C-alpha positions in Angstrom: 69.0 -117.6 -45.2 67.4 -114.5 -43.7 70.3 -112.5 -45.0 69.6 -113.7 -48.6 65.9 -112.9 -48.2 66.6 -109.5 -46.6 69.0 -108.5 -49.4 66.7 -110.0 -52.1 69.4 -112.2 -53.5 68.4 -114.4 -56.4 69.7 -117.7 -57.7 73.3 -117.3 -59.0 73.8 -113.9 -57.2 76.4 -113.4 -54.5 75.8 -112.1 -51.0 79.0 -110.4 -50.1 80.7 -111.0 -46.8 80.4 -107.2 -46.1 76.6 -107.6 -46.3 76.4 -110.9 -44.5 78.6 -110.3 -41.5 76.5 -107.5 -39.8 73.3 -109.5 -40.2 74.9 -112.6 -38.6 76.5 -110.5 -35.8 73.1 -108.9 -35.0 71.3 -112.2 -35.0 73.9 -114.3 -33.3 76.1 -111.9 -31.2 77.5 -114.6 -28.9 79.0 -116.9 -31.6 82.6 -116.2 -32.3 82.9 -117.9 -35.7 79.3 -117.4 -36.8 80.2 -116.5 -40.4 82.3 -119.6 -40.9 79.7 -121.9 -39.2 76.9 -120.4 -41.4 78.9 -120.9 -44.6 79.8 -124.5 -43.7 76.2 -125.3 -42.8 74.6 -123.7 -45.9 77.3 -125.3 -48.2 76.6 -128.7 -46.7 72.9 -128.3 -47.5 73.9 -127.2 -51.1 72.2 -123.8 -50.5 75.3 -121.8 -51.3 78.7 -122.1 -53.1 81.7 -120.1 -51.9 82.6 -117.1 -54.1 85.7 -114.9 -53.9 83.8 -112.1 -52.2 80.9 -113.9 -50.5 78.4 -116.7 -50.9 76.5 -117.5 -54.1 73.0 -118.7 -53.7 72.4 -121.9 -55.6 69.2 -123.1 -57.2 68.6 -125.4 -54.3 69.0 -122.5 -51.9 66.7 -120.2 -53.9 64.1 -122.9 -54.0 64.4 -123.3 -50.2 63.9 -119.6 -49.8 60.8 -119.7 -52.0 59.3 -122.4 -49.8 59.9 -120.6 -46.5 
């Protein structure tokens, strides 16, 4: 969720994998499949929906960002 906040992604916008991966690698360098794990976790919480080139922030995810 920090990546969405850092890139100022709004509801319905897509955070591309090219933007997401460096942030995840920096924050969690020891995890091999950090991008896949993050995507599954956020999708399970209904914060994101997969998009062809990245992750689209849902209204639920945007509301969660606003509360943080």
